[in-house]
C-alpha positions in Angstrom: 0.0 0.0 0.0 1.5 3.4 -1.0 2.3 5.8 1.9 0.9 9.3 2.1 2.8 12.5 2.7 2.1 12.3 6.4 3.4 8.8 6.7 6.4 9.6 4.5 7.3 12.7 6.5 6.9 10.7 9.8 9.1 7.9 8.4 11.7 10.3 7.2 11.9 12.1 10.5 12.0 8.7 12.3 14.9 7.6 10.1 16.7 10.9 10.9 16.1 10.3 14.6 17.3 6.7 14.3 20.5 7.9 12.6 20.9 10.6 15.3 20.2 8.0 18.0 22.8 5.7 16.4 25.3 8.5 16.4 24.5 9.1 20.1 24.8 5.4 20.9 28.2 5.4 19.2 29.6 8.9 20.1 28.5 9.3 23.8 29.7 5.9 25.1 33.0 6.3 23.1 33.4 9.8 24.5 32.6 8.8 28.0 34.9 5.8 27.7 37.7 8.0 26.4 37.2 10.5 29.3 37.1 7.7 31.8 40.3 6.2 30.3 42.1 9.6 30.5 40.9 10.0 34.1 42.0 6.5 34.9 45.5 7.2 33.4 45.7 10.4 35.4 44.7 8.6 38.6 47.0 5.7 37.9 50.0 8.1 37.4 49.1 10.2 40.5 48.6 7.1 42.6 51.9 5.6 41.4 53.8 8.9 42.2 52.1 9.1 45.6 53.0 5.5 46.5 56.5 5.9 45.2 57.0 8.9 47.5 55.5 6.9 50.4 57.8 3.9 50.0 60.9 5.8 49.1 62.1 6.4 52.7 61.6 2.8 53.7 63.4 1.7 50.5 66.3 4.0 51.2 66.7 3.2 55.0 65.3 -0.2 55.6 64.7 -2.0 52.3 64.3 -5.4 54.0 61.0 -4.3 55.6 59.6 -3.5 52.2 58.0 -6.9 51.4 54.7 -8.4 50.3 53.2 -8.2 53.8 54.2 -4.6 54.3 52.6 -3.6 50.9 49.4 -5.6 51.8 49.2 -3.8 55.2 50.0 -0.5 53.5 47.3 -1.0 50.9 44.7 -1.9 53.6 45.6 1.1 55.8 45.7 3.5 52.9 42.3 2.4 51.6 43.5 2.3 48.0 41.1 2.8 45.1 38.8 0.0 44.4 40.2 -0.2 40.9 43.7 -0.9 42.3 44.6 -4.4 41.2 48.2 -4.8 42.3 51.4 -3.0 43.6 54.9 -4.2 42.7 58.1 -2.6 44.1 61.3 -3.7 42.3 64.4 -3.0 44.4 67.7 -2.2 42.8 70.3 -4.9 43.4 67.6 -7.2 44.7 66.2 -10.0 42.6 62.9 -10.6 44.7 60.4 -7.8 44.3 57.7 -6.9 46.8 54.2 -7.1 45.6 50.5 -6.8 46.5 47.7 -8.4 44.6 44.1 -7.3 45.3 41.7 -10.2 46.0 39.6 -9.4 42.9 42.5 -9.5 40.5 42.4 -12.7 38.4 45.4 -15.0 38.8 46.1 -15.1 35.1 46.9 -11.4 34.9 50.6 -10.8 34.7 52.1 -8.0 36.8 54.9 -5.8 35.5 58.2 -6.4 37.3 60.8 -4.3 35.5 63.3 -1.6 36.5 62.8 1.6 34.6 64.4 5.0 34.6 61.5 7.0 33.3 57.7 6.7 34.0 55.7 4.8 31.5 52.1 3.5 31.1 50.9 0.5 29.1 47.5 -1.1 28.6 47.3 -4.9 28.7 44.9 -7.6 29.7 42.2 -5.0 30.6 44.5 -3.1 33.1 46.5 0.0 33.0 50.1 -0.7 34.2 51.9 2.5 35.3 55.6 2.3 36.3 57.5 5.1 37.9 61.1 5.2 39.2 61.7 5.5 43.0 64.3 8.2 43.4 66.4 9.0 46.5 66.8 12.5 47.9 69.9 13.0 45.8 68.0 11.9 42.7 69.5 8.4 42.4 67.1 5.6 41.3 66.4 3.2 44.1 63.9 1.0 42.4 60.7 1.0 40.4 57.1 1.1 41.6 54.4 -0.3 39.3 50.7 -0.2 39.9 47.9 -1.8 38.0 44.4 -0.3 37.8 41.5 -2.2 36.3 39.8 -0.7 33.2 36.4 -1.9 34.5 35.6 1.8 35.3 36.1 2.5 31.6 33.7 -0.3 30.7 31.3 0.8 33.4 31.4 4.4 32.1 30.8 3.1 28.5 27.9 0.9 29.6 26.4 3.6 31.7 26.6 6.1 28.9 25.3 3.5 26.4 22.2 3.0 28.7 21.6 6.7 29.1 22.1 7.2 25.3 19.7 4.4 24.6 17.0 5.8 26.9 17.6 9.3 25.5 17.3 8.0 21.9 14.1 6.1 22.7 12.6 9.2 24.2 13.7 11.4 21.3 12.4 8.8 18.8 9.0 8.7 20.5 8.6 12.4 20.9 10.1 13.0 17.4 7.7 10.5 15.7 4.7 12.0 17.6 5.8 15.5 16.7 6.4 14.5 13.1 2.9 12.9 12.9 1.3 16.0 14.2 3.4 18.3 12.0 2.8 16.0 9.0 -0.9 16.3 9.6 -0.7 20.1 9.8 1.4 20.2 6.5 -0.4 17.5 4.6 -4.0 18.9 5.2 -3.4 22.3 3.5 -1.3 20.7 0.8 -4.0 18.2 0.1 -6.6 21.0 0.0 -4.3 23.1 -2.3 -3.8 20.0 -4.5 -7.5 19.4 -4.8 -8.1 23.1 -5.5 -5.3 23.0 -8.1 -6.8 19.9 -9.6 -10.2 21.6 -9.9 -8.7 24.7 -11.4 -6.6 22.7 -13.8 -9.6 20.6 -14.8 -11.7 23.8 -15.4 -8.8 25.3 -17.3 -8.5 22.2 -19.5 -12.3 22.2 -20.2 -12.2 26.0 -21.0 -9.2 25.5 -23.2 -10.9 22.6 -25.0 -14.0 24.7 -25.6 -12.0 27.6 -26.7 -10.0 25.4 -29.0 -13.2 24.0 -30.5 -14.6 27.5 -31.0 -11.3 28.7 -32.5 -11.3 25.7 -34.9 -14.9 26.5 -35.9 -14.0 30.2 -36.4 -11.0 29.1 -38.5 -13.2 26.9 -40.6 -15.7 29.7 -41.0 -12.9 32.1 -42.0 -11.6 29.5 -44.5 -15.2 29.1 -45.9 -15.6 32.8 -46.1 -12.3 33.2 -47.9 -13.3 30.5 -50.4 -16.6 32.4 -50.9 -14.7 35.7 -51.4 -12.5 34.0 -53.9 -15.6 32.7 -55.7 -17.1 36.2 -55.6 -13.8 37.6 -56.8 -13.8 35.2 -59.8 -17.5 36.2 -60.4 -16.6 39.9 -60.3 -13.8 39.3 -62.7 -16.1 37.5 -65.0 -18.7 40.3 -64.7 -15.9 42.8 -65.4 -14.9 40.9 -68.5 -18.5 40.6 -69.6 -19.1 44.3 -68.8 -16.0 45.2 -70.9 -17.4 43.1 -73.8 -20.9 44.8 -73.3 -19.2 48.2 -73.2 -17.4 47.4 -76.5 -20.6 46.1 -78.1 -22.6 49.1 -76.9 -20.0 51.5 -78.2 -19.9 49.7 -81.5 -23.7 49.7 -81.6 -23.8 53.4 -80.8 -21.3 54.1 -83.6 -23.4 51.9 -86.0 -26.6 53.8 -84.9 -24.9 57.1 -85.6 -23.7 55.9 -89.0 -27.2 54.6 -89.8 -28.7 57.9 -88.8 -26.2 59.7 -91.0 -27.1 57.4 -94.0 -30.8 57.9 -93.3 -30.2 61.7 -93.2 -28.5 61.4 -96.6 -31.4 59.4 -97.9 -33.8 62.0 -96.7 -31.8 64.7 -98.5 -31.9 62.6 -101.7 -35.7 62.1 -101.2 -36.1 65.8 -100.9 -34.2 66.3 -104.2 -36.3 63.5 -105.8 -39.4 65.3 -104.5 -38.2 68.5 -106.1 -37.6 66.7 -109.3 -41.0 65.1 -109.2 -42.5 68.6 -108.7 -40.6 69.8 -111.8 -41.7 66.7 -113.7 -45.3 67.3 -112.5 -45.1 70.9 -113.8 -43.6 69.7 -117.1 -46.4 67.0 -117.4 -49.1 69.6 -116.6 -47.6 71.9 -119.3 -47.3 69.0 -121.7 -51.0 68.0 -121.0 -52.0 71.6 -121.6 -50.0 71.8 -124.8 -51.4 68.4 -125.9 -54.9 69.7 -125.2 -54.3 72.9 -127.1 -52.7 70.8 -130.0 -55.8 68.5 -130.1 -58.1 71.5 -130.3 -56.0 72.9 -133.1 -56.0 69.6 -134.9 -59.8 69.4 -134.6 -60.1 72.8 -136.1 -57.8 71.8 -139.0 -60.0 69.0 -140.0 -58.6 66.2 -141.8 -55.3 67.8 -142.1 -55.0 68.0 -138.4 -56.1 64.5 -137.5 -52.6 63.2 -137.3 -51.6 66.1 -135.3 -54.6 65.6 -133.1 -53.7 62.0 -132.7 -50.2 62.8 -131.7 -51.6 65.4 -129.3 -53.9 62.8 -127.8 -51.0 60.4 -127.3 -48.9 63.1 -125.7 -51.8 64.0 -123.5 -52.2 60.4 -122.5 -48.5 60.2 -121.9 -48.6 63.3 -119.8 -51.5 61.9 -117.8 -49.5 58.7 -117.3 -46.5 60.7 -116.1 -48.7 62.6 -113.7 -50.2 59.4 -112.4 -46.6 57.9 -112.1 -45.5 61.1 -110.4 -48.4 60.9 -107.9 -47.5 57.3 -107.2 -43.8 58.1 -106.9 -44.8 61.0 -104.6 -46.8 58.7 -102.4 -43.9 56.3 -102.4 -41.5 59.1 -101.5 -43.9 60.2 -98.8 -44.0 56.7 -97.4 -40.2 56.5 -97.7 -39.8 59.8 -95.9 -42.1 58.7 -93.1 -40.1 55.4 -93.0 -36.9 57.3 -92.9 -38.1 59.6 -90.1 -39.2 56.5 -88.2 -35.8 54.9 -88.9 -34.1 58.1 -87.7 -36.2 58.1 -84.5 -35.4 54.4 -84.0 -31.7 55.1 -84.7 -31.8 57.9 -82.2 -33.5 55.7 -79.7 -30.9 53.0 -80.4 -28.1 55.5 -80.1 -29.6 56.7 -76.8 -30.0 53.1 -75.6 -26.5 52.3 -76.7 -25.2 55.4 -74.8 -27.2 54.4 -71.7 -25.9 50.8 -72.1 -22.4 52.2 -72.5 -22.8 54.3 -69.3 -24.3 51.3 -67.5 -21.5 49.1 -68.6 -19.0 51.6 -67.5 -20.7 51.9 -64.1 -20.9 48.1 -63.9 -17.2 48.0 -64.7 -16.4 50.6 -62.1 -18.6 48.9 -59.5 -17.1 45.5 -60.4 -13.6 47.0 -60.0 -14.5 48.4 -56.6 -16.1 45.1 -55.7 -13.0 43.3 -56.8 -10.8 45.6 -54.8 -13.1 45.3 -51.8 -13.1 41.5 -52.2 -9.3 41.4 -52.4 -9.2 43.5 -49.2 -11.7 41.1 -47.6 -9.5 38.1 -48.7 -6.4 39.8 -47.3 -8.3 40.5 -44.1 -9.5 36.8 -44.0 -5.9 35.7 -44.5 -4.8 38.0 -41.6 -7.7 36.7 -39.5 -6.8 33.2 -40.4 -3.1 33.7 -39.3 -4.3 35.3 -36.1 -6.7 32.4 -35.5 -3.9 29.9 -36.2 -1.6 31.7 -33.8 -4.5 31.8 -31.3 -5.2 28.1 -31.9 -1.5 27.3 -31.3 -1.6 29.4 -28.1 -4.8 27.6 -27.0 -3.2 24.2 -27.7 -0.1 25.2 -25.7 -2.4 26.4 -23.0 -4.3 23.1 -23.1 -1.0 21.1 -22.9 0.1 23.3 -20.0 -3.3 22.8 -18.3 -3.0 19.0 -18.8 0.5 19.1 -17.3 -0.8 21.2 -14.4 -3.6 18.7 -14.0 -1.1 15.8 -14.0 1.1 17.7 -11.5 -2.0 18.2 -9.3 -2.7 14.5 -9.5 0.9 13.6 -8.6 0.8 16.1 -5.7 -2.5 14.5 -4.5 -0.9 11.0 -4.9 2.1 12.1 -2.9 -0.1 13.7 -0.1 -2.8 11.0 0.0 -2.3 7.9 -2.3 -5.7 6.5 -1.3 -7.6 9.7 -2.4 -5.6 9.8 -5.6 -6.4 6.2 -6.4 -10.1 6.9 -5.8 -9.9 9.9 -8.1 -8.2 7.8 -10.8 -11.0 5.1 -10.5 -13.6 7.8 -10.7 -12.1 9.3 -13.8 -11.9 5.8 -15.4 -15.5 5.2 -14.5 -16.5 8.5 -16.1 -14.6 7.7 -19.2 
C-alpha cells in the first residue's frame, strides 16, 4: 500500500532520529569511555607517584622491611582505590620484588616487574600498568614502583553512557515521531486541499481550453469558408468585369453603328427631298405637256382632216402626260412613305443610339462597381488571411495552454498522490468510470 505524505514525513523524521540515535549510541559511550580512560590514566599516574613517594624512605633506610606483607598492610591502611589491582616494588640490586595483589585480581593477569628509569604506562589484559622510578633525595634511582588499575571503570562508564544514550534515543524517537505525525498532519492537510483546488482549477482550465480550442477551430473553418466564398465572388466579379467590358465594346460599336445609320438615313432624306423637287418639276412639265397636248388637239380638230394626225399625236402626248402625272403621284406617295419610314428609322436610330449610350454608361458603371467590388473582395480576402493567421496563432496558443493545463492537472494529481495515495487512487478510478 503506498504511503501518504504524512506517513512519509513521519518515516523520514523517524529515520533521521534513528540515525541521530545511532550516532549518540556510538559517540556518547565512546566519548565517556575516552574521558574515563584519561581520568584513569591520570589517577594511575598520580597514585603511582604518591605510592613511590611513600615507600621511598623505607626503601632507602630499611629495604628489608619493604616486602609483600608490608605492601598488603600499607594497601589496607591506605584504603586504595577499588580499581587498584596490584602494587609491585622492584628494588635495585635485589632479585625478589615486593608485591601486593588485590583479591579481585584474576590470577592469570601478569604483573609488570621491571626496572625503569622513566615513567611509563601501558594497557594490557584489561588493566593500566603504570611504572614510575623511585628516586632518593639525591636523585639516584632506588627501584621501580608499578601499579595496576583495572579498566572496568572505563567499561562501566561506557555501559552507563550507552544505557543513558539508549534511553535518550528512545525518548527522542517517541517524541520526534509523535511531533512528526502532528506536523505532518498540519502540513499534509493544507497541501492536500491546495492540491484538490489546483486539480479543480486545472480541470476547469482544461475544459475551458478545449471549448476555446473547438470555438477557434470553428472560427478558423468559418474564415476559410468565407475566404473561399470571397475567392468565388472575386472570380465572379472578374467574369462580370470581363462581360461588362465586352458589353461596353458592343454598346460603343452599336452606338457608332446607330450614328452611322442615322447619317445614312439623313443622306437618304436629303436625296428624297431632291427627288421630290424633281418630281415637282416633272409634274409641272407634265401639266404643261398636257395643256399643250390639249391645245394641240383642239387645233388639230379645227384643222379638220389635215389636223387628224396632229390631233392623234396630241392625244397620245396628253395620255403620256396623264400617265406621267399618275406615275409622279405614285412616286410622290412612295417618297412620302419612304420619308415617313426614314423619319421612323431616324427616330429608331436615335432611340438605339440613346439606348447604346445608356448601355455604355451602365456598362462603365458596372465595370467601375465591379472593379470596386473586386478591390473590396481582395481586401476582404487579405483580411481573411490575416484573420486566419491570427486564428492559427490563437489556436496554437490555446493548444499550448491546453497542454500546460493538462500538465498542471497531472502535477496536481501527482501532488495528490504524494499527499494521499488513497484519495488519488479513488480519483483515478472515478475518472476511469466517467470515461
